[in-house]
N, C-alpha and C positions, 0 to 999 in steps of 0.2 A: 504494500500500500503506499510506503514512503516514496516510491519512485512515481507513483501515479497521481499524486496531488502535491501542489506547491504549498509553501507555508502560509501564503496570504489566503488561499482557498480554505485551508485547514482552519486558520484563525476564524474566517467569516462563518464557517459551518459549526463552530464551537459555541457552546453556551457559556463556558468558563475556561479560562487558561490557567493552569497551575505549573509552577517550576520553581527554580531556585533564583539564578540570576543569569539571564541570557539575553541575547539579542531578540529572540522569540518573544520573551516577555515585553521588551520595549516596543516591538512591533505591535503586539496585541493592545498595549495601552494606546499607542498612536491610533489603532483602528477602533478604539473605544469599546473594547470587549472587557467584560469583568475579568480581572487578572489578579492572581494571588502568587506573591513570592513566598515560598515556604523555606524558612531558615531554623527548623526546630533544633534547639540545642546550641545555637550560635552563641559563642562566648568571646567574640572579638568584633572588630569594626565590621559593619555591614559591608558585604562585597558587592551588593546590587546598587548601582549608581542612582536609580530612582528613589531608593530608600534614603540614601545619603542626602539627596537633594530635596526630600520631603514630598515627593510626588506619589509614592506608593509605599505604604508601611509593610515591611515583611512581618510574616507570622512566625513568632518565636516559641509558641507552645501549642499543645494539642487542643486545649479548650478554645483558644482564640481561632484556631483553624476551623473547628467544628462550627463556631459561631459565624464566622465570615462566610464559610460555605453555605451554611443555612440561610444567612440574610441575602446572599446572591440568589439562591434558589427561590426564596420567598418574595424576591423583588424589593428587598428593603435596602439594598446597597446599590448605588448608582454606579454605572461604569464610566461616567464622566470624570474627567481628570483635568486639573488645571495645567496639564502639560502643554506648554506652548511651542509649536513648531516654528522654526526660523525659516522664513521664505528665501529661496535662492541663496543658500549658504556659501556656496562656492564663489558666486559673483560678489557677495558681500566681502569675502576675504580678499579677493582680487582688487576690489575697489579700495580697501583700506591699505593694501600694499602699494598700490599706485599713489595714493596720497602721501604715504611715507617716502616713496622714492622720488616724487616730484618736489618734495620739501628741500631736498639736498641739492 
C-alpha cells in the first residue's frame, strides 16, 4: 500500500494523524488535519519543532493521549492551528540577499 498512495492523499483520507516528530506531522498540520505528536516518557527537550514553537503540544503520558484522541473523535478538539505559512519563502530570501548585496 505504501507505494500506491502518496503522503498527501494519505493525510487527506485520514481522520487523525499520530506520530512522534516528523515532516509527515508538519504536513498534516499544514493540511489542517487533527494531528497528535506522541512523546510518552520524554524526559529531555522536545524534539518536535512544532512543540518547541508552541504550535502543537506533544502528548507526554497515557492519560493525555486517551483524552486528546477522545476529544478529536468527539469533535471537541479543533484541527485549526495558528501555524502561519510564509508565502514565497525562496523569493523572500533572494530579495533579502539582494538588499544586502546592493548595500555594499
